[in-house]
Structures are given as C-alpha cells and as structure tokens.
N, C-alpha and C positions, 0 to 999 in steps of 0.2 A: 503494500499500499504506500502511496505518496504520504508526506508529512503534511498536506492539506486535508487528510481525512486519517484519524487514528482509528485502529480497531483492535479490540481486546476481548478475549473470551475466558470468564471466570466463573466457575461454579454453575455452568449451564447458561450464564447470561452473556450476550454478545453486546458490548457498548461500541455504539459508532458515534465518532466524535468530529463534527466539521471544524476544521482547524485553520482557518484562514482569519482570525479575528480583526486584524488591521484592515481587511476588505470586506468587513460585516460579513464574513462568510460566504461571500458571492462565488457563484459557479463559474469558475475559469473550466478550460477543457481538463486539466489535471485533475481537478477537485471532482467534475462529474464522472470521470472515468474511475477514480479511485473510489467514489460513493457507490457507483454501479458494481464494482467488483465487491466491496465490504457487504452490501445488502446481499448480493448473490450468495457470498460465501456464509453469512449469516443463515439465510433460508435453507441452504443445501446441507448444512451441518446438523446432523441429527443429535450430537451432543449439546447443540444450543437450544435451550426451551424456552427462552423469551430473548427480544431484542430492544435496547435502549438506543434511541436516535438523540443524540443532544448536540450541543456546539460550545466552542470555546469564547470566552470573552462574556460581557454582559450587556453589550449594545445589541447583539443581533443573533438570531437564530439561522437565518439565511435570507438574504434579500434577492436571492433568485440569479438570473443570469448575469456575469460580469459584463456589464455594458461597455467597459474600456475594451475588453478583448473583442466583444460582440461589434463595435464600430470599426475597427480594424478588419473584422472579417467581412462585413458589409462592404467596405472601401475595395478590399482586395476582390471580392466577388464582382463587384461592378467593373472593375477595371479588367477582369478576365471574361466578364460575360456569363458566368456561372451564379447568377443571382440566387437560385432556389437551394443551391448546396450549402448555403450559409446556416439555413434552417434544419439542416439534417440532424443537428442535434438533437432534437425532439425524438426522432427515431432511434438515434445510435445512445442516446444517454437517458434523457428523462423518462422515457417510455420504459426501459427496462428496470430503471429505479424503482418506479412506482409499481410495476409488476412484481418486482422481488419482494417488496414490502406488503403489499397487498395479498400477495399469494403465498406468502411464507405460512406453514403450517405451524405456527405459533404466533403469541400475542406480541405485537410491537407497540411499544410506549414512545412518545415523542415529548422529550423535555424541552418546552419552549421557553428559551432565557431571554429572549429579545424579540425585535422586528422580525416577522415571518411575512414575507413579501414574494409575490409572483411564485416561480417553483418552489421556493421556501415554504409558501402557505399550502402549496400542493404535496409537498413531501409531509408535512404536518398533518394533513387531512388523510393522507395515506396509511397513517399508523391507526391502530385500534383504538387507542387510548391517548388524549393529550392532558398532561399535566403542564400548566403554565404560570410563568412568574407575573407577579402582579404589576410588574412594569413592562411586560410584554405588549406586543401589537402586532395586528394582522393587517394585509393591504393585499388586494388582488393584482394591482398594479398593471396588467397587462394592457388595458385600454389607454392608460397614461403614457404608453410608448408606442401606441398604434399596432398592438398584437392582440390576438385571440388568446384563448385561453390553452394552456397545456399542463403537463404534469398530473393529468387526471382531473382536474380541478373542475371542469365542467361536468364530471360524473359525481365527484365526490361531495361538492359544495353543495348542490340542491338537495342530496340526500341527507345533509346535515341540518341545513337552514330552511329548505323548501325551495321551490323553483322560484317563487317571486322573490324572496330575498337575495336568491343567488342572481337573479337578474340584476338587482339593483346594486349590489356589491361589485358586480362584473362591470356594468356600463359605467358607473360612477365610482370608480375607485377611492377609496378613503381609508384613514387609519381606525381600526377597530379596538378599542382598548381591552384589555384582559376581562374586566368586568362586563363589558357587553358581548365579548367572546363566549363568556361563560354563559350569559342570558341567551344567546343564541344556538347554544349547543356545540359551538366550536372547541371550547376548552371543557373538558371534563372535571377539572379541579383547579382552581387558583390558589396558590400558596405564596408567601413572602418571597421575594427575591433572593434573599440571604439564604433560603430555606429549600430551594428548589432543587439542587444537586442531591442533597440528603435525601428529600423525601421521594425524588424520581428514582433514585437507587433502590429505595426501600421498597417501594411500589413494583418496580422491575423484578427484583430479586423474589419478592413474593409469588409473582407469575412464574417466574423460573422455576420454583418449587411446587407448583402446582399441578394439576392434570392436564399434562400438554395435549393428549389426544382429545380430551374434552374441550378445551379452549380452541384448538384447531377446527373441530366440529362446529363449535358455537360460531367461530369467524366464518366458516364457509356457509353455515346456514343463514345467518344474517345478509351477506352477499347476495345469497340465493333468493331469499324471501323478499327482498325488497323490489326485484324485477320480476318475479313470477307469481302465477294465481295460486290461491288457497290451496286449491286441489294438488297443485305441483309442489307446493311448500310442504304440505302434510306428507307426500311421498318422499320427498326429500329428508325430513325429519326423521322419518322412519328409518331411512337408509343410515343415516347419521346416528341414530340413537343406537342402532344394532352395531356399528363400529365403535361407539364410546362403550356400550355396555359390554363387549368383548375384551376390553383392554385390562391390563393388569391393574391400573390405577383404579378402576370402578371396583374391582374385588378389594384392593386394599382399603378404599373409601367405606366399602359396605361393613368389613370386618373391625375397621376402626370404629365405626359408628355403635356396633353392636357390643363392642368391648369399651366403648366410651373412653376412646384414646384418641389423639390427634393423629390423622394420617400422614404417613412419609412417602410421598408419590415418588415413582420411577420415571415417570415421563412416558411410559409405553402401556 
C-alpha cells in the first residue's frame, strides 16, 4: 500500500486510514489505487471480520477528487484530444472501491472525522454504519464543479434520506452539519470530536467479535429488500436465514443463551 492509505489488520479488524491530511485526504491517483486495493484486500480476507474506514487529521475525512491533479488531467486530455479518458477514474477507481465496501461479507464502519465531500461522501455512504465527529460535515459537491454524481451516491443517498432530499442535496450542494446529518439518517451516531477515534475503534471491534455470517446476511438482506418486492424479499430472507442458522456462530449463540453465558463467536 502507498503511504497515502494505511492498512492494518488486528484481531479480525481491518483498519483503512486515508492519509493525506495536508490535502484534506483528497483522492489523487496514488490514493485512489491504494484505497481500491485496501478495500479489496479487506473484503477478500476471511480473517477480517469487520472493516473500519477512517482518515488522518481533524479537518477532513475525504474531500473527494484531488482537483489540482484533475485540472492537469483535463488540460492534457484537451491537448491530446482524449477528453473522455480523464473521467475513466470512475470506472477504474471509484466504482471498484464502492463495490468492495458494499459487497464485503462483513460490516464496514466509517469514522467521519471532518469534511466528507463528493466521493468522500460517497465512500462514507458505502459503509454500513457511520460514526461522525460533532465537527464533521457532508457535502455532495458534484454540481458545484459541473459534474454528476459518482462513487455510488446516486444509489446510496436516496436510500438514506429519500429521493426528494437527495435531489435537493445534489442539485444545491451545501454543507450539512453533523447534527443535520444525524437527523437525516446520514450519521448513525455523533460523538465529540476528541472521542471519535476511541469510540469508532470500540464499535468496530465489537462488530469484529460478533456473528460475522449473520452480519453478512443482514447486509445482503437490507441491500436486496430495498429494491425488491415483499414476496421476493421473503424468499431471500428464507435463503439467508438458512445460511445463518447453519453457522457455527448460531449454535454458539443458542448454547450460550441456554447456559446464560456471553457467546464467543468464531465468525463462521
């Protein structure tokens, strides 16, 4: 991994840290490649039972595309006549990052320490749970630079805040405070900035010690149910409950309940 993204696995928890605090964790090419590979690694590693996505510094989680690099790419593309190629980053980087985070068969927590804008907002929404510093803020940003949505935000945002509010936030980009983000459902939990790192780690470790198969099934069930009929969703629940019910963790949980003990899950 590049120094712009730090990756660490400890006790079943993969921690991915965006590490360009001087650039507000903006996505230059090196960072996008590193984040893509880190997200893929965490998703593919069976020893990883939860993922914590966070960022260095106290100003920004991620402000999206590095516009300084992007301007250079636009000028080069204009001179060479390859105008569309500069936007290949969506296919090459942003889409794989979001697919890895949303498709991981384990819970993903985003610890949003500061501004999350553009693709940074999209990455936060790709997580299953967002714990947010009270000083953080969100902004869709895309229309402000004459672009449309990417990083999955046109799919995730309306599912979180509803289609009408999503249209408002995308058409008229503005800063959304942590409190408003909580009221809109963007933030699952808001904590004092000084407590974010500790609280996020505690939360992610709790998930890493939990019933991983059940968490994966819940994640799949929620994604499926929101875009399918009740009848289709009932069939999917039957399929997923069969999978969860045959896991070792389910037997551990039942035995612990009967014995009035705290279950110690194996993640399988």
